GUZALUM-251963 format. One record per residue (C-alpha): residue number from 1; residue in three letters; x, y, z. Coordinates in steps of 0.02 Angstrom, whole numbers, plus 50000, padded with zeros to 5 digits. Example, Ala and Ser with C-alpha at 12.3 -4.5 7.8 and 13.67 -1.06 7.14 Angstrom:
// residues 2
atom vexti: 1; torvex: ALA; east: 50615; north: 49775; up: 50390;
atom vexti: 2; torvex: SER; east: 50684; north: 49947; up: 50357;
This chain:
// residues 182
atom vexti: 1; torvex: MET; east: 51124; north: 49839; up: 50051;
atom vexti: 2; torvex: ILE; east: 51179; north: 49889; up: 50228;
atom vexti: 3; torvex: TRP; east: 51128; north: 50068; up: 50206;
atom vexti: 4; torvex: LYS; east: 50943; north: 49992; up: 50153;
atom vexti: 5; torvex: SER; east: 50950; north: 49889; up: 50307;
atom vexti: 6; torvex: ILE; east: 51014; north: 50055; up: 50423;
atom vexti: 7; torvex: LYS; east: 50884; north: 50156; up: 50348;
atom vexti: 8; torvex: HIS; east: 50734; north: 50007; up: 50385;
atom vexti: 9; torvex: GLY; east: 50819; north: 50008; up: 50573;
atom vexti: 10; torvex: PHE; east: 50788; north: 50197; up: 50579;
atom vexti: 11; torvex: ALA; east: 50617; north: 50199; up: 50509;
atom vexti: 12; torvex: ASN; east: 50553; north: 50058; up: 50633;
atom vexti: 13; torvex: LYS; east: 50617; north: 50167; up: 50787;
atom vexti: 14; torvex: VAL; east: 50535; north: 50324; up: 50715;
atom vexti: 15; torvex: ILE; east: 50374; north: 50220; up: 50670;
atom vexti: 16; torvex: ARG; east: 50369; north: 50140; up: 50848;
atom vexti: 17; torvex: ARG; east: 50361; north: 50319; up: 50920;
atom vexti: 18; torvex: GLN; east: 50228; north: 50361; up: 50834;
atom vexti: 19; torvex: LEU; east: 50118; north: 50221; up: 50863;
atom vexti: 20; torvex: THR; east: 50020; north: 50202; up: 51021;
atom vexti: 21; torvex: ASP; east: 50061; north: 50095; up: 51135;
atom vexti: 22; torvex: GLU; east: 49889; north: 49997; up: 51116;
atom vexti: 23; torvex: GLN; east: 49914; north: 49854; up: 50990;
atom vexti: 24; torvex: PRO; east: 49801; north: 49873; up: 50834;
atom vexti: 25; torvex: VAL; east: 49630; north: 49796; up: 50823;
atom vexti: 26; torvex: ILE; east: 49636; north: 49707; up: 50659;
atom vexti: 27; torvex: THR; east: 49474; north: 49676; up: 50586;
atom vexti: 28; torvex: PRO; east: 49469; north: 49551; up: 50442;
atom vexti: 29; torvex: VAL; east: 49334; north: 49602; up: 50320;
atom vexti: 30; torvex: ALA; east: 49254; north: 49504; up: 50188;
atom vexti: 31; torvex: TRP; east: 49277; north: 49578; up: 50009;
atom vexti: 32; torvex: SER; east: 49088; north: 49589; up: 49999;
atom vexti: 33; torvex: ALA; east: 49059; north: 49703; up: 50147;
atom vexti: 34; torvex: VAL; east: 49218; north: 49809; up: 50096;
atom vexti: 35; torvex: LYS; east: 49163; north: 49983; up: 50051;
atom vexti: 36; torvex: ASN; east: 49312; north: 50098; up: 50037;
atom vexti: 37; torvex: ILE; east: 49492; north: 50050; up: 49998;
atom vexti: 38; torvex: GLY; east: 49649; north: 50140; up: 50017;
atom vexti: 39; torvex: LEU; east: 49782; north: 50078; up: 49888;
atom vexti: 40; torvex: ILE; east: 49972; north: 50105; up: 49893;
atom vexti: 41; torvex: PHE; east: 50090; north: 50077; up: 49761;
atom vexti: 42; torvex: GLN; east: 50264; north: 50143; up: 49686;
atom vexti: 43; torvex: ALA; east: 50254; north: 50192; up: 49489;
atom vexti: 44; torvex: ASP; east: 50414; north: 50147; up: 49397;
atom vexti: 45; torvex: ASN; east: 50348; north: 50174; up: 49239;
atom vexti: 46; torvex: GLN; east: 50189; north: 50235; up: 49147;
atom vexti: 47; torvex: ALA; east: 50125; north: 50046; up: 49111;
atom vexti: 48; torvex: MET; east: 50094; north: 50021; up: 49304;
atom vexti: 49; torvex: ILE; east: 49978; north: 50172; up: 49312;
atom vexti: 50; torvex: ARG; east: 49882; north: 50089; up: 49190;
atom vexti: 51; torvex: GLU; east: 49864; north: 49911; up: 49266;
atom vexti: 52; torvex: VAL; east: 49807; north: 50016; up: 49418;
atom vexti: 53; torvex: GLU; east: 49677; north: 50125; up: 49335;
atom vexti: 54; torvex: ASP; east: 49634; north: 49942; up: 49266;
atom vexti: 55; torvex: LEU; east: 49615; north: 49869; up: 49435;
atom vexti: 56; torvex: ILE; east: 49513; north: 50016; up: 49499;
atom vexti: 57; torvex: LYS; east: 49396; north: 50014; up: 49366;
atom vexti: 58; torvex: ASN; east: 49363; north: 49841; up: 49413;
atom vexti: 59; torvex: TRP; east: 49329; north: 49889; up: 49598;
atom vexti: 60; torvex: GLU; east: 49228; north: 50026; up: 49546;
atom vexti: 61; torvex: ASN; east: 49123; north: 49922; up: 49448;
atom vexti: 62; torvex: GLU; east: 49098; north: 49816; up: 49615;
atom vexti: 63; torvex: GLY; east: 49038; north: 49973; up: 49703;
atom vexti: 64; torvex: LYS; east: 49180; north: 50001; up: 49802;
atom vexti: 65; torvex: GLN; east: 49270; north: 50195; up: 49820;
atom vexti: 66; torvex: VAL; east: 49468; north: 50175; up: 49802;
atom vexti: 67; torvex: GLN; east: 49589; north: 50315; up: 49867;
atom vexti: 68; torvex: VAL; east: 49763; north: 50289; up: 49772;
atom vexti: 69; torvex: LEU; east: 49928; north: 50347; up: 49835;
atom vexti: 70; torvex: VAL; east: 50070; north: 50327; up: 49710;
atom vexti: 71; torvex: TYR; east: 50234; north: 50334; up: 49744;
atom vexti: 72; torvex: ILE; east: 50334; north: 50412; up: 49609;
atom vexti: 73; torvex: SER; east: 50504; north: 50379; up: 49621;
atom vexti: 74; torvex: ASP; east: 50574; north: 50471; up: 49463;
atom vexti: 75; torvex: THR; east: 50462; north: 50631; up: 49414;
atom vexti: 76; torvex: LYS; east: 50578; north: 50655; up: 49252;
atom vexti: 77; torvex: LYS; east: 50527; north: 50466; up: 49180;
atom vexti: 78; torvex: ILE; east: 50359; north: 50455; up: 49247;
atom vexti: 79; torvex: THR; east: 50222; north: 50611; up: 49226;
atom vexti: 80; torvex: PHE; east: 50074; north: 50599; up: 49327;
atom vexti: 81; torvex: GLU; east: 49932; north: 50678; up: 49276;
atom vexti: 82; torvex: LYS; east: 49780; north: 50728; up: 49415;
atom vexti: 83; torvex: ARG; east: 49650; north: 50611; up: 49421;
atom vexti: 84; torvex: ASN; east: 49506; north: 50592; up: 49538;
atom vexti: 85; torvex: HIS; east: 49528; north: 50507; up: 49706;
atom vexti: 86; torvex: TRP; east: 49740; north: 50497; up: 49674;
atom vexti: 87; torvex: GLN; east: 49875; north: 50585; up: 49763;
atom vexti: 88; torvex: TYR; east: 50043; north: 50564; up: 49724;
atom vexti: 89; torvex: CYS; east: 50207; north: 50577; up: 49826;
atom vexti: 90; torvex: THR; east: 50383; north: 50578; up: 49794;
atom vexti: 91; torvex: LYS; east: 50542; north: 50561; up: 49911;
atom vexti: 92; torvex: LYS; east: 50542; north: 50758; up: 49958;
atom vexti: 93; torvex: ASP; east: 50386; north: 50700; up: 50061;
atom vexti: 94; torvex: PHE; east: 50475; north: 50588; up: 50175;
atom vexti: 95; torvex: SER; east: 50605; north: 50610; up: 50303;
atom vexti: 96; torvex: SER; east: 50791; north: 50541; up: 50254;
atom vexti: 97; torvex: ALA; east: 50717; north: 50393; up: 50368;
atom vexti: 98; torvex: GLY; east: 50567; north: 50368; up: 50231;
atom vexti: 99; torvex: VAL; east: 50446; north: 50419; up: 50372;
atom vexti: 100; torvex: PRO; east: 50291; north: 50530; up: 50294;
atom vexti: 101; torvex: LYS; east: 50320; north: 50718; up: 50337;
atom vexti: 102; torvex: THR; east: 50176; north: 50812; up: 50216;
atom vexti: 103; torvex: GLU; east: 50005; north: 50838; up: 50271;
atom vexti: 104; torvex: ILE; east: 49938; north: 50731; up: 50091;
atom vexti: 105; torvex: LEU; east: 50025; north: 50575; up: 50179;
atom vexti: 106; torvex: GLN; east: 49974; north: 50633; up: 50357;
atom vexti: 107; torvex: HIS; east: 49804; north: 50625; up: 50296;
atom vexti: 108; torvex: PHE; east: 49806; north: 50464; up: 50188;
atom vexti: 109; torvex: ILE; east: 49875; north: 50383; up: 50341;
atom vexti: 110; torvex: GLN; east: 49727; north: 50455; up: 50453;
atom vexti: 111; torvex: GLU; east: 49605; north: 50382; up: 50342;
atom vexti: 112; torvex: PRO; east: 49517; north: 50250; up: 50409;
atom vexti: 113; torvex: PHE; east: 49490; north: 50130; up: 50264;
atom vexti: 114; torvex: ASP; east: 49409; north: 49968; up: 50268;
atom vexti: 115; torvex: LEU; east: 49537; north: 49901; up: 50179;
atom vexti: 116; torvex: LEU; east: 49706; north: 49952; up: 50151;
atom vexti: 117; torvex: VAL; east: 49787; north: 49873; up: 49976;
atom vexti: 118; torvex: ASP; east: 49973; north: 49895; up: 49996;
atom vexti: 119; torvex: LEU; east: 50041; north: 49854; up: 49825;
atom vexti: 120; torvex: ASN; east: 50231; north: 49878; up: 49856;
atom vexti: 121; torvex: ILE; east: 50322; north: 49732; up: 49765;
atom vexti: 122; torvex: SER; east: 50499; north: 49820; up: 49759;
atom vexti: 123; torvex: GLY; east: 50501; north: 49827; up: 49938;
atom vexti: 124; torvex: GLN; east: 50493; north: 50025; up: 49953;
atom vexti: 125; torvex: ILE; east: 50535; north: 50078; up: 50132;
atom vexti: 126; torvex: ARG; east: 50421; north: 50225; up: 50103;
atom vexti: 127; torvex: LEU; east: 50276; north: 50140; up: 50058;
atom vexti: 128; torvex: TYR; east: 50315; north: 50030; up: 50208;
atom vexti: 129; torvex: THR; east: 50301; north: 50154; up: 50328;
atom vexti: 130; torvex: LEU; east: 50124; north: 50230; up: 50249;
atom vexti: 131; torvex: SER; east: 50067; north: 50046; up: 50288;
atom vexti: 132; torvex: VAL; east: 50125; north: 50034; up: 50453;
atom vexti: 133; torvex: LEU; east: 50065; north: 50195; up: 50515;
atom vexti: 134; torvex: SER; east: 49901; north: 50177; up: 50422;
atom vexti: 135; torvex: LYS; east: 49731; north: 50188; up: 50511;
atom vexti: 136; torvex: ALA; east: 49643; north: 50053; up: 50397;
atom vexti: 137; torvex: LYS; east: 49548; north: 49929; up: 50481;
atom vexti: 138; torvex: PHE; east: 49629; north: 49778; up: 50387;
atom vexti: 139; torvex: LYS; east: 49784; north: 49785; up: 50273;
atom vexti: 140; torvex: ILE; east: 49827; north: 49682; up: 50139;
atom vexti: 141; torvex: GLY; east: 49999; north: 49651; up: 50013;
atom vexti: 142; torvex: ALA; east: 50125; north: 49549; up: 49940;
atom vexti: 143; torvex: ASP; east: 50232; north: 49447; up: 50064;
atom vexti: 144; torvex: LEU; east: 50415; north: 49526; up: 50061;
atom vexti: 145; torvex: SER; east: 50530; north: 49523; up: 50207;
atom vexti: 146; torvex: ILE; east: 50487; north: 49724; up: 50227;
atom vexti: 147; torvex: ASN; east: 50289; north: 49678; up: 50240;
atom vexti: 148; torvex: LYS; east: 50278; north: 49557; up: 50396;
atom vexti: 149; torvex: HIS; east: 50163; north: 49699; up: 50467;
atom vexti: 150; torvex: LEU; east: 50030; north: 49637; up: 50359;
atom vexti: 151; torvex: PRO; east: 49901; north: 49521; up: 50418;
atom vexti: 152; torvex: PHE; east: 49865; north: 49447; up: 50255;
atom vexti: 153; torvex: THR; east: 49978; north: 49438; up: 50105;
atom vexti: 154; torvex: VAL; east: 50021; north: 49340; up: 49958;
atom vexti: 155; torvex: ASP; east: 50188; north: 49253; up: 49939;
atom vexti: 156; torvex: ILE; east: 50244; north: 49304; up: 49772;
atom vexti: 157; torvex: SER; east: 50446; north: 49252; up: 49804;
atom vexti: 158; torvex: LYS; east: 50396; north: 49067; up: 49764;
atom vexti: 159; torvex: SER; east: 50284; north: 49098; up: 49603;
atom vexti: 160; torvex: LEU; east: 50347; north: 49049; up: 49427;
atom vexti: 161; torvex: GLU; east: 50261; north: 49200; up: 49362;
atom vexti: 162; torvex: ILE; east: 50318; north: 49379; up: 49365;
atom vexti: 163; torvex: TYR; east: 50183; north: 49479; up: 49462;
atom vexti: 164; torvex: THR; east: 50119; north: 49650; up: 49412;
atom vexti: 165; torvex: VAL; east: 50047; north: 49761; up: 49527;
atom vexti: 166; torvex: TYR; east: 49887; north: 49724; up: 49427;
atom vexti: 167; torvex: LYS; east: 49903; north: 49526; up: 49455;
atom vexti: 168; torvex: LEU; east: 49953; north: 49562; up: 49637;
atom vexti: 169; torvex: GLY; east: 49789; north: 49650; up: 49646;
atom vexti: 170; torvex: GLN; east: 49694; north: 49530; up: 49579;
atom vexti: 171; torvex: GLU; east: 49769; north: 49386; up: 49667;
atom vexti: 172; torvex: LEU; east: 49734; north: 49477; up: 49834;
atom vexti: 173; torvex: GLU; east: 49538; north: 49505; up: 49796;
atom vexti: 174; torvex: GLU; east: 49537; north: 49330; up: 49738;
atom vexti: 175; torvex: GLN; east: 49617; north: 49262; up: 49909;
atom vexti: 176; torvex: LEU; east: 49503; north: 49388; up: 50016;
atom vexti: 177; torvex: LYS; east: 49346; north: 49326; up: 49925;
atom vexti: 178; torvex: LYS; east: 49394; north: 49155; up: 49962;
atom vexti: 179; torvex: ILE; east: 49385; north: 49181; up: 50170;
atom vexti: 180; torvex: GLN; east: 49237; north: 49116; up: 50258;
atom vexti: 181; torvex: PHE; east: 49164; north: 49239; up: 50381;
atom vexti: 182; torvex: VAL; east: 49058; north: 49169; up: 50521;
């Protein structure tokens, strides 16, 4: 627990150095206006990958383009097959503080997505840094203590039901559709 807090503090220090002094312009976007989506999540098992595949199929049927970055914590437990618009990363792609260091991750961060969907339900520090550094126009995700940088979140801590990445993705989409833009 203490080690996690130390890593989080160190990651924040490195992130502050990488971010510009300018405050990012947060541009809320209506679901109907979203064209390209960046999605990040941690796969703890094959079922989580299948859930995200189903979520992406739904979004692609609505005309959205989705690029996925999946963090795989244990490559021995989870096999990853190459898919179109999917990248995967492991802890080797990050510094010891959880800061992205490979070209794949830097490219994902620099991509100006209309929407970044952060399905980090485990509080993974590596996904946190990806989300913070992302150049996406608008970012959404689960309301965890680590995700306070996200301008739009769904609080899953007070729910009686257990959230999966698929359920969280659907809930975020439903809530975003309810927002009225003038």
